[in-house]
N, C-alpha and C positions, 0 to 999 in steps of 0.2 A: 543459496549458491551453487551454480551447476559447476560439475567438474569438466575439465577439458575435454576428456574422451566422452562426456556424455554430450559436450556440444558438437564435436565431429559426428557422432552419432547421427545426430537428427538431422542433418542436411543429406545426409545418405538414405535415412528410413525414407524423408520425403520424395527424394528424388527415386527410388524403389518403386512407392507407390505410385507415383504420376506415371512412371513407364508401364506399370503392371495393368494400371486403370487404362490407359490407351491402347494396350494389348487387347483387352478383352474385346472392343467391336472389330480390331484386326484378326485375333483368332476366328471370330464369328463370320466374318467376311471370306476367311481363306478354306475355313471349314465347309461352309455353305456354297462356295464356288466348287469345292473338289467335291464336294456331295452330288449337288447337280449333275457335275459334268459325268460322275461314275454312273450316275440313274440314267443319265442320257445314251451312254455306250448299253450300260445292261439292257434296256428295253429293245434297242436297233440289235443286238444279241439275240434278245428273244424273239423278235420277228423272223431274223433269218432262220433260227431253229424252226418256230412255227411252220411257217414256209415250206422250209426244207422237208421237214415229216410229212405235210399232208401231201404234198407233193409225191415221196415215195410211196404212199400207201396207194396212189393212183386210183382212187374212190369213185364210184360214178355220180352224176350229179347229184342223184337224188339223194344218196348216201351221204356225199360232202354237205348238202343244205342240212340233213339230220344232225351229222357231226357238230355243224357248226353251231345251231340251235341249243344242242347240249353242252357246248364248250361255254357257249354266252351264260348260260344257267350256273353253272358249276365253278366259272373261273369270273368272278364280279371285276376285278381287273383287268379283263378281256372282253374286248367288245366287236364282233365280224357285223359287218352290214354290207349287202351286197351292193355294187355299184351300178348305175343304170346304164352308163356309158362304158366303152372300154379304154376309156381314156384313162392314162394313170394318176393317181391322186399324187400333190406334191406334199411330199413330209413336211411336217408341222409339228415343233416342240414349244409346249408352252407350261406355264405353272396355273392352276385353277382352284377354287375353293369350291367346294359343294358339300352336302349333306350324305355322311356315309350310314346308310341304312342298317350295317352289322352294329358300325360304333355308336350309333346314335348320338352323332353330334359332328358339327361341321370339321371338316379336315382340307388339309393343303394337299393337293395330288400334283406330281411331275406327269404332265401327258404326251404321248407321241401317237399322233394320227399318220398313218400312214396307208398304203397300200399294197395288196401279196397278191399273185397271181397263181389262181389253182384252176386246171384243166382250161388253161384259156379264158379264164372268166377273171375281172377282177374283182377284189372284195376289199371294203376300207376296214381297216383294223387299228382300232383305238386301245393302247396300252396304259393304264395310269397305275401308277405307284404313289404309294402313302407316303408322304415327306414328316420328318421329324419336326414338331412345331418350333418357331423361332425362340417362345419364352422359355423350352425346356434347353434348349441348345444355349443360348445366352446365360441362364440359370447354372448350367453344369459348369460353363468356361468361366464364369464369375466367381464360383464356389473353387474351382480350381486355381485361379488366381489369386484368391484369398488366401488361400494354402501355401502357395508358393512364395506369396509374401512374408507369410509369417515363419515360413523354412527361412528365407531369405532374411528377415529381419534377426531372428535366432542365432542364423550363422553368422551375421555380422556382429552380435553383440558376443557370442563366444568365442569368435576370432579375436575382436578390440579387446577382451577382458584376459585372453591368453597370450596375445602378442604384448598386450601395453605394458603387462607387468618387466617383460625383459627389455621392451625399446625404451619405456621411461625409468628404469631403474637407476640409469647415472644423473637424471634429474633429482630422483626423491633423496639420491646420495649427496646431492648437492644442498639439497635442501635442509637435510639432517644436520650438515657440516655446517651452516649458516646458523641453524639454531642453538647450535652448541657451541659456537664463538660468541667468547667474552671481549669486550672491547678494551677493558682495563686487564686483560692477562698479557703476560708476555707470550704465549703460544704463538707458533706461525701458523697462518692458515695455510691449507693445504687440501686440495681438492683432487677425488681419485681420477686418474685418467680415464676417458673412454673412447670407442672405438669409431663416435659419432662425431663427423666434423662439427656442429652444431654447439653440441654440449660443451665440447673442449673451447669452443670460442667463448661461450658463456663463463667456463669456470676462469679462462685467462682474464676476461675483463671484470669479474668479481673480485679475485685476486689483486689485483690494481686498484680496483676502489677501495677494497678493505683495506690494503696496504695505506692509501694516501689518509684514509680516515684514521686509522689507527696511529699515523703521526701528527695529524692534524688533532687528534684526542690529547696525546701527549704534551703536543705545545700547549695545548688551552690547558691542562692538568697542571703543567709545571710553570704558565705565568700565572694561574691563580695562587700556587702555593708561593711563588715570589712575591707577589703582589700582598700576600697575606702576612707576608713576613717583614718586607720591607716597609710596609704602611703603619703595621700595627704597631711597631717599635717606637718609630716617631712618633705617633699619635698617644703612645703612651706616655713618653717623657714630656712632650707639651704637655699632656693633663697632669702630671704630677707637677709640674712648673709653675702650671695655673693655681693647682691647690697649695701651694706654697706662698704663692701669692695672695692668697686669700686670707692665710695665716700671719703675713706680714703687716707690724703695728703700727708703721708709719702708712699704710694705705687709706688714701681720701675716699669720700663718697664716689667724688667721680671716678676715681681710679677704680673703685670697686666696681663699679656699674660697667666699666669697660671691660673688666676681667669676666665678670658675669657673661656678661654677650659675648666674650670670647669662648669663654667655657662652653657656654650653650650650643655656639656655632660647631665648636670640637665635638660635641657630645652627638651632635647631628651627623657630622660626617663620617666619626667612628661609625655608628650605626646603619650609616649608608653602606660603608665600606663592608659592612660585616653582612649586609642583606646582599650585596651585589655577589659577594663571594659565595653565600649560600644558594643565589640564582645559580650561579657559574656551575657549582658543584652539582645541583639538581639538575641540570641541562646535560651534564656529562656523565651521569647517573653513577656517582660515586657512592650513593648511599645503597648498597646492595643488600646489606644486612638488612633483614626482617624478624619479627617475631610476633606471637600472638598476642593482641593488646586488647583489654578488657575495656572499650572506650567508655563507659559510664563511670569506672573507676578514676580514670586519667581525666575525664572532666571534672568530678569531685575535687580532685587535686589542684587543677589548675583554676577552678574558682577558689578555694581557700588561700592560693598563691596572689590572687588579683584582689581580694576581699578589700585590702586598703584602700585601693584605688574607686571600689564601689562606694565606700563610705566618703569617698572626696565630696563624690557627686551627690550623695544620699540616693543612692539607685536602689530600687527594691528587684531583686533576684528571684525568677520563679524556674523551676526547673521540673520538665515531665522526664525522667529518665528508663527507660526499659533497663533491667538488669543484664547482666550477662551478654551484652553486646561486643562480640571480640571480632578483630578485624587484624589480617595480616599486613604489617606496615613496618616500616623504619620507625621507631619508637621516637628518635629526634625529629624528623620529620611532621610525624604526628603533633607533637608537642608544639612545634612552630606553628602548624594550622590551626589549632585550639587556640594558643595564645593570640595570633592575629585577629582570627574572628571576634575573640572577648575584648581585645585591647580596641578593635575597630566600632564593637559594640558600645564601648564606655566614652570613646573620645565621640561619636557621633551622637550623643544623647544629650537630653536636657537635664537640668538639675532636679531632683526627684523624679525621675524618670524611672523608667524600668524594662528590666532585660528578659526575654523568656529563652528557655534552651529546651528544644524537644529532641529525645532521642529514641530511634525506632531502629529495627534490624534493617530496613532501607533505607532510612535518611537522616540525617542531622541539621534541626532547623534552629536558627537563631533570630528572634525578634527582639529589637530596641524601640524604644519612642524617639521621634526624630521632628524638626520642625518644618523640615523640606526635603525633597528626594536629592539624590547623590546623581552625577552626570552617569547614566548608565553607558554610556557609550565609550566612555574612557576610564569606566572603574577599575577593570585589571590589568590596564597598561601600566608599563613602568614610567614612574616619575609624573604620572597626571594627577593633576589637582582637582580631587571632586567637590570638596568643600573650602570656602577661602576662611570659614569660620574657625574650623581647626584643621589646619595645615600641621601635614607629616612630612615621612621621609618619600611618600609615594610609591614605596616598594612593597609595604605588607599583603595588599590584593592581590599585586602579582605572584607573590610567592605562594599565597593561596591558590591561586590559577594554575601554578607551575606544578605544586604538587597533586592539585587533582587533574590534572593531565596525565603526570606520570603515572598514575596509578587506574586511569580512566574514569574517574568520578566524572560527576556532572554537578559544577557549581553556577547558582542564578541568584538574581536578586531583584528584587519588587520592593515598592511602596506604596501601602494601601494606608489609609485612613490614619496618617501620619504614623506609620510604622515601618521602619528598616527590617527587609524581612531577608536574608540570607539562606539558603538552603543549599547543602553538599547529599547528592544523589548515589547511594553507592550502586557499582557495578554487580556487584552481588550481594544478596543478604546475609550473608553468615560469614564467608571467607573470601578475601580480594586478593589479586595476586601482586606480588611482591614486585619492586620496579625490576625491568632486566639489566643486565650487566652488561 
C-alpha cells in the first residue's frame, strides 16, 4: 500500500519526465538554429576580412594568383577560384555532406559561396566550416536532460520529505489521538488545534462523530445491562416455579408433559437471551481484557467437560493437538468459541460417529461425521436454521463468526465425504491481537 506522499510524487515525476523528454527536440532545434546562424555570420565576417586584407596588400595580378594558390593548399576550408566573367556571383549559403580527407570520414559542413573583388577581378570564394554531428548534439542534450530530471526528482523527494513532516504533523497527531481513544472510557476526545483550515474541519467532524458514537455505545450498553437484569430475574422465577410443579405430588401425566414442554421452551428462551446479550457485548467490544492462553490445554479441558455428551451419542473422539499453541485473547470468548464448535459437532453428528480435532499454530480444524451438508449460505447468520433434524437457538455459529471477526480470524465450512469440516485460520501463527477497546 502506497503512502499519500508517494502518490503525489508519482504524477509530478511523470509530468517532469514528459516535459524534459519534449524539451530534447526543442533544445536541439534551438541550438542548431543558433549554431547555424552564428556560423553564417562568422563566414561573412571571414569573407570581408579576407577581401579587405588582400586589397590592402595591393599585390600585382601574378602575385595574387600565387597567393591564392598557396591559400587554397594551406587552408582547406577556403577555396578561391577565378570567375570567368566580371559578373558578381550571388551569395549562396547551404549545408552539405562530403568526405573529409583529414578526418577520413563523411562530415557535415556549412558552406558560403560568395565572390570577392581583388584588383578589379572577381573571384569565387567558397568557405566551409565543419558542423557538429547531430547525433552528438542530441546525445549531449539527452544526457543533460536526464541529469536535470534526476536532479529535479531528487529535489522533489527531498522537499516533500522535509516539508511533509511539518505540513502533515496535525494529521498524524489526529491519527494518534484516534488510535489511543477508547470507546468505553469516560475520557473526552480532544484534538490539537491546527493552523490549517482543512485539518481543523477534519478534527471538528471527527469530534462530532465520536461524540455521537460514544452516546450510542453508552445507550446500547445500558440497554443490554437493563435487558440482562430485567429478563434474567423473571426467567429465573418462572424456572423455579416450574421446578416446584415438577415436584408437586398431584401432578398428572398430561400436566407433567405440559410443564416439561414449558420448561423446555423457557430453557431455550433463557439460552437465546444469554446468547443475544453475548453477541451485543462482543459487538460493543466489552471484552477488552485478554491474556496469553494455551489453546491445546483449553481444548483438553473443554473435551473433558463435554465427555458425557460424547458418551450419549457413543461418539469417537480423535485429536491431533500441537502443544504450546498460545494465543492472546479473552478467555471467556475463547471458551465460548470452542464450546460452540464442539456442541455443534456433537449435535450435527450421527450415532457412533466420530469427531476429529486438529490444532496447529496456524489453524484449528474440527471435523465430524454427518449425513448431509448444512446450509452454507445461512450458516453463520442469526436465527438461521441449518438443519431441521437438530434444531438449536440459531445463534451458536453466529457467535463463532462474531468472535472470529473480532480477532480477524477466518472461519470456513465445507462438507466432504460425509464430513462436516470447520476451520479457523489464525491471523498470526503465534500471537494474535486482542480486541480493540
